[in-house]
C-alpha positions as CSV (number, residue, x, y, z in Angstrom):
1,M,-39.1,38.8,20.6
2,K,-37.7,40.9,23.5
3,T,-35.5,38.7,25.8
4,L,-34.7,39.0,29.5
5,L,-31.5,37.4,30.7
6,V,-31.9,36.3,34.3
7,I,-28.7,35.8,36.2
8,G,-29.3,34.2,39.6
9,G,-27.2,32.4,42.1
10,P,-26.0,32.6,45.7
11,T,-24.3,35.6,47.3
12,A,-20.6,36.1,46.4
13,S,-20.9,33.9,43.3
14,G,-19.9,36.7,40.8
15,K,-23.4,37.6,39.5
16,T,-22.7,41.4,39.4
17,S,-19.6,41.2,37.2
18,L,-21.2,38.7,34.9
19,A,-24.3,40.9,34.5
20,I,-22.3,44.0,33.8
21,Q,-20.2,42.1,31.2
22,L,-23.4,40.9,29.5
23,A,-25.0,44.4,29.6
24,Q,-21.9,45.9,28.0
25,H,-21.9,43.2,25.3
26,Y,-25.5,43.9,24.4
27,N,-25.4,47.6,25.1
28,T,-28.3,47.4,27.5
29,S,-29.3,48.0,31.1
30,I,-29.5,45.9,34.3
31,L,-32.5,45.4,36.6
32,S,-31.4,44.3,40.1
33,A,-33.4,41.6,41.8
34,D,-31.9,42.0,45.2
35,S,-34.3,42.8,48.1
36,R,-31.7,45.0,49.9
37,Q,-29.7,46.8,47.3
38,C,-32.7,49.0,46.5
39,Y,-32.2,50.8,49.8
40,R,-30.1,54.0,49.6
41,E,-29.0,53.8,53.2
42,M,-27.5,50.3,52.9
43,T,-24.4,49.9,50.8
44,I,-21.4,48.0,52.0
45,G,-23.3,45.2,53.9
46,V,-25.5,44.4,50.9
47,A,-22.6,44.2,48.4
48,K,-24.0,46.9,46.2
49,P,-22.2,47.5,42.9
50,T,-19.5,50.1,43.2
51,Q,-20.0,53.6,41.9
52,D,-17.7,52.8,38.9
53,E,-19.8,49.7,38.1
54,L,-23.0,51.8,38.4
55,N,-21.5,54.4,36.0
56,T,-20.5,51.7,33.5
57,V,-24.0,50.3,32.9
58,P,-27.4,51.8,33.8
59,H,-29.0,50.0,36.8
60,Y,-32.5,49.9,38.0
61,F,-33.7,49.1,41.6
62,I,-30.4,50.2,43.0
63,N,-30.7,53.1,45.5
64,S,-34.3,53.5,44.4
65,H,-35.9,53.3,47.8
66,S,-35.5,54.4,51.4
67,I,-35.3,52.0,54.3
68,H,-38.6,53.6,55.4
69,D,-40.4,52.5,52.2
70,K,-42.4,49.3,52.2
71,V,-40.8,47.1,49.5
72,S,-42.2,43.6,48.7
73,A,-42.2,41.1,45.9
74,G,-45.4,42.6,44.6
75,E,-43.9,46.1,44.6
76,F,-40.8,44.8,42.8
77,E,-43.0,43.1,40.2
78,R,-44.7,46.5,39.4
79,F,-41.5,48.5,39.6
80,G,-39.5,45.9,37.6
81,L,-42.0,45.6,34.8
82,N,-42.0,49.4,34.3
83,C,-38.3,49.3,34.2
84,L,-38.3,46.6,31.6
85,N,-40.8,48.5,29.5
86,S,-38.3,51.4,29.4
87,I,-35.4,49.2,28.6
88,F,-37.2,47.2,25.8
89,E,-38.1,50.5,24.1
90,K,-34.5,50.8,23.0
91,N,-33.1,47.3,23.4
92,E,-33.9,43.8,22.3
93,I,-32.2,42.4,25.4
94,A,-32.4,43.3,29.1
95,V,-30.5,41.8,32.1
96,C,-31.9,41.0,35.5
97,V,-29.5,39.9,38.2
98,G,-30.0,39.0,41.9
99,G,-30.2,36.3,44.5
100,T,-33.7,37.1,45.7
101,G,-35.5,34.2,44.0
102,L,-39.0,35.3,45.0
103,Y,-38.4,38.7,43.3
104,I,-37.3,37.1,40.1
105,K,-40.3,34.8,40.1
106,A,-42.7,37.7,40.7
107,L,-41.1,39.6,37.8
108,C,-41.2,36.8,35.3
109,E,-44.3,34.8,36.4
110,G,-46.3,37.2,38.5
111,I,-47.4,37.0,42.1
112,D,-50.8,36.4,43.6
113,E,-52.8,39.3,44.9
114,M,-53.1,39.2,48.6
115,P,-55.9,40.4,50.9
116,I,-55.3,43.6,52.9
117,I,-53.9,42.7,56.3
118,D,-55.0,44.3,59.6
119,K,-52.5,47.0,60.6
120,K,-53.3,46.7,64.3
121,I,-52.5,43.0,64.1
122,E,-49.3,43.7,62.2
123,T,-48.2,46.1,64.8
124,Q,-49.0,43.8,67.7
125,V,-47.3,40.8,66.2
126,N,-44.2,42.8,65.4
127,D,-44.1,44.2,68.9
128,D,-44.5,40.7,70.4
129,Y,-41.6,39.5,68.2
130,A,-39.4,42.4,69.3
131,I,-40.0,41.4,72.9
132,N,-40.0,37.6,72.6
133,G,-37.7,36.9,69.6
134,L,-37.5,34.3,66.9
135,E,-38.5,31.2,68.9
136,W,-41.8,32.9,69.8
137,V,-42.8,33.6,66.2
138,Q,-41.7,30.1,65.2
139,Q,-44.0,28.5,67.8
140,E,-46.9,30.9,67.1
141,L,-46.9,30.1,63.4
142,K,-46.4,26.4,64.0
143,S,-49.4,26.3,66.3
144,V,-51.8,28.0,63.7
145,D,-50.4,27.0,60.3
146,S,-48.1,24.0,60.8
147,S,-48.1,22.8,57.2
148,Y,-46.9,26.2,55.9
149,Y,-44.4,26.5,58.8
150,E,-42.8,23.1,57.8
151,S,-42.5,24.2,54.2
152,I,-40.5,27.4,54.7
153,D,-37.2,28.6,56.0
154,Q,-37.8,28.6,59.8
155,Q,-34.9,30.9,60.5
156,N,-36.3,33.7,58.3
157,P,-38.1,36.1,60.7
158,M,-39.6,38.3,58.0
159,R,-41.2,35.3,56.2
160,L,-42.5,33.8,59.5
161,L,-43.9,37.2,60.6
162,R,-45.6,37.7,57.3
163,A,-47.3,34.3,57.4
164,L,-48.4,34.8,61.1
165,I,-49.7,38.3,60.5
166,F,-51.6,37.0,57.4
167,F,-53.2,34.1,59.3
168,K,-54.2,36.3,62.2
169,S,-55.7,38.9,59.8
170,T,-57.6,36.5,57.5
171,G,-58.0,33.3,59.5
172,K,-56.5,31.5,56.5
173,S,-53.0,30.1,55.6
174,I,-51.0,32.3,53.3
175,S,-50.4,29.2,51.1
176,T,-54.1,29.3,50.1
177,F,-53.4,32.5,48.2
178,Q,-50.2,31.2,46.5
179,Q,-51.7,29.4,43.5
180,N,-48.5,29.8,41.4
181,E,-50.5,30.6,38.2
182,K,-48.0,32.0,35.8
183,K,-48.8,35.3,34.1
184,Q,-48.0,35.9,30.5
185,R,-45.2,38.4,29.8
186,P,-44.5,40.2,26.6
187,F,-40.9,39.0,26.6
188,N,-38.9,35.8,26.5
189,V,-37.0,34.8,29.6
190,L,-33.7,32.8,29.7
191,Y,-32.8,31.7,33.2
192,F,-29.2,31.2,34.3
193,S,-27.6,30.5,37.7
194,L,-24.0,30.5,38.7
195,D,-22.8,27.2,40.1
196,L,-19.7,27.1,42.3
197,D,-18.0,24.4,44.3
198,R,-19.4,24.7,47.8
199,S,-16.0,25.1,49.5
200,C,-14.9,27.8,46.9
201,L,-18.2,29.7,47.5
202,Y,-17.7,29.6,51.2
203,D,-14.1,30.9,50.9
204,R,-15.4,33.8,48.7
205,I,-18.1,34.6,51.3
206,N,-15.5,34.7,54.2
207,Q,-13.2,36.9,52.1
208,R,-16.1,39.2,51.2
209,V,-17.1,39.7,54.8
210,D,-13.5,40.6,55.8
211,L,-13.4,43.1,52.9
212,M,-16.7,44.6,54.0
213,I,-15.3,45.1,57.5
214,S,-12.2,46.8,56.1
215,H,-14.3,49.0,53.9
216,G,-16.2,50.4,56.8
217,L,-19.2,48.2,57.4
218,L,-19.2,48.9,61.1
219,D,-19.4,52.6,60.6
220,E,-22.3,52.1,58.2
221,V,-24.2,50.1,60.8
222,K,-23.4,52.6,63.5
223,N,-25.2,55.2,61.4
224,L,-28.3,53.0,61.1
225,I,-28.5,51.9,64.8
226,S,-31.5,54.1,65.5
227,F,-33.4,52.2,62.8
228,Q,-32.5,48.7,63.9
229,E,-36.1,47.7,64.5
230,L,-37.1,48.2,60.9
231,K,-37.7,44.9,59.0
232,C,-35.1,45.6,56.4
233,M,-32.5,46.0,59.1
234,H,-33.0,42.3,60.0
235,T,-30.3,41.5,57.4
236,V,-27.1,39.5,57.6
237,G,-24.2,41.8,58.3
238,Y,-26.4,44.4,60.1
239,S,-28.2,42.3,62.7
240,E,-24.9,40.9,64.0
241,L,-23.2,44.3,64.3
242,F,-26.2,45.7,66.0
243,Q,-25.7,43.0,68.6
244,Y,-22.1,44.1,69.0
245,L,-23.0,47.8,69.2
246,N,-25.7,46.9,71.8
247,Q,-22.8,45.2,73.8
248,E,-24.4,41.8,73.4
249,C,-21.2,40.2,72.0
250,T,-17.7,40.9,70.9
251,L,-16.8,42.3,67.5
252,E,-14.9,39.1,66.7
253,Y,-17.9,37.0,67.5
254,A,-20.2,39.3,65.4
255,I,-17.9,39.0,62.4
256,D,-17.8,35.2,62.7
257,K,-21.6,35.1,62.9
258,I,-21.8,37.3,59.8
259,K,-19.7,34.8,57.9
260,Q,-21.7,31.8,59.3
261,H,-25.1,33.4,58.5
262,S,-23.9,34.4,55.0
263,R,-22.9,30.8,54.3
264,N,-26.3,29.6,55.6
265,Y,-28.0,32.1,53.4
266,A,-26.0,31.1,50.4
267,K,-26.9,27.4,51.1
268,R,-30.6,28.4,51.1
269,Q,-30.2,30.3,47.8
270,L,-28.5,27.3,46.2
271,T,-31.3,25.1,47.3
272,W,-34.0,27.5,45.9
273,F,-32.3,27.8,42.5
274,K,-31.7,24.1,42.3
275,N,-35.4,23.5,42.8
276,Q,-36.3,25.7,39.9
277,S,-36.6,23.6,36.7
278,N,-36.1,26.4,34.3
279,Y,-32.6,27.4,35.2
280,T,-29.4,26.5,33.3
281,F,-26.4,26.2,35.7
282,L,-23.1,27.5,34.6
283,K,-19.6,27.8,36.0
284,P,-18.5,31.4,36.4
285,E,-15.4,31.1,34.3
286,S,-17.4,30.0,31.2
287,A,-20.8,31.6,31.9
288,F,-20.4,34.7,29.7
289,N,-19.5,32.8,26.5
290,E,-22.2,30.1,27.1
291,I,-24.9,32.7,27.7
292,V,-24.0,34.7,24.6
293,K,-24.0,31.6,22.5
294,I,-27.5,30.5,23.9
295,C,-28.9,34.0,23.7
296,D,-27.7,34.6,20.1
297,S,-29.1,31.3,18.9
298,T,-32.4,32.0,20.6
299,Q,-32.6,35.5,18.9
300,L,-32.1,34.1,15.4
């Protein structure tokens, strides 16, 4: 049976290099499951694979969309399944890599169909958020859907906004449409996640941010400042530098905040993957050999 190798884990854990190594070993292609690397206009700040890496192995869902496109877990499910169909026409194995757990879940298990939301309400809520900030949307969602509010990351504005817009449009909690009924896929899935010592991971994150700055992240963000209100721009590495460019803080402060928020994001990613019962956790230094061993035994 066709097999999808899923490589998950927190940011800066080494997922990209491992995925490329596996794809080369099996002479196959990679489907990215990163909710930001699909945007052509965002490169340095989203730790996109280098051009050499992209040339080494065929990649899907990298540079596939514009920041003006609406991309969601549902869109990724449709896009990703089409990509896998193409890969599996020529290969027994495909590789999916990324840290966006919801995208991986949508691809492998499906995602519930949601009712159409009211565009006027969406616009109004987003406008109110732009004026009043994160604390406003936190309080608004808590007042109408406290149980869902308590169950999610309360520092994630996109998720809070989505839930609030959904409730105001339908009068129901978004959780009522998330039944988690798994869809059957025509391929087997082997789930792996890289597991690093927390202090080592945080050191890698800090070093990566310094490298991003030296590689020109500030110039990249300058070129995007006229689009800073787009949802996809509410991304670690971009939001903080927008604040600097808007003269709301110093560059040093912004860089420190990028490191802090990246560590916070990695912690949330670790928690998400640890809460998934179907993942095998591996150390980066031994992951390739262990995955090949498991995959080959499964393929027999």
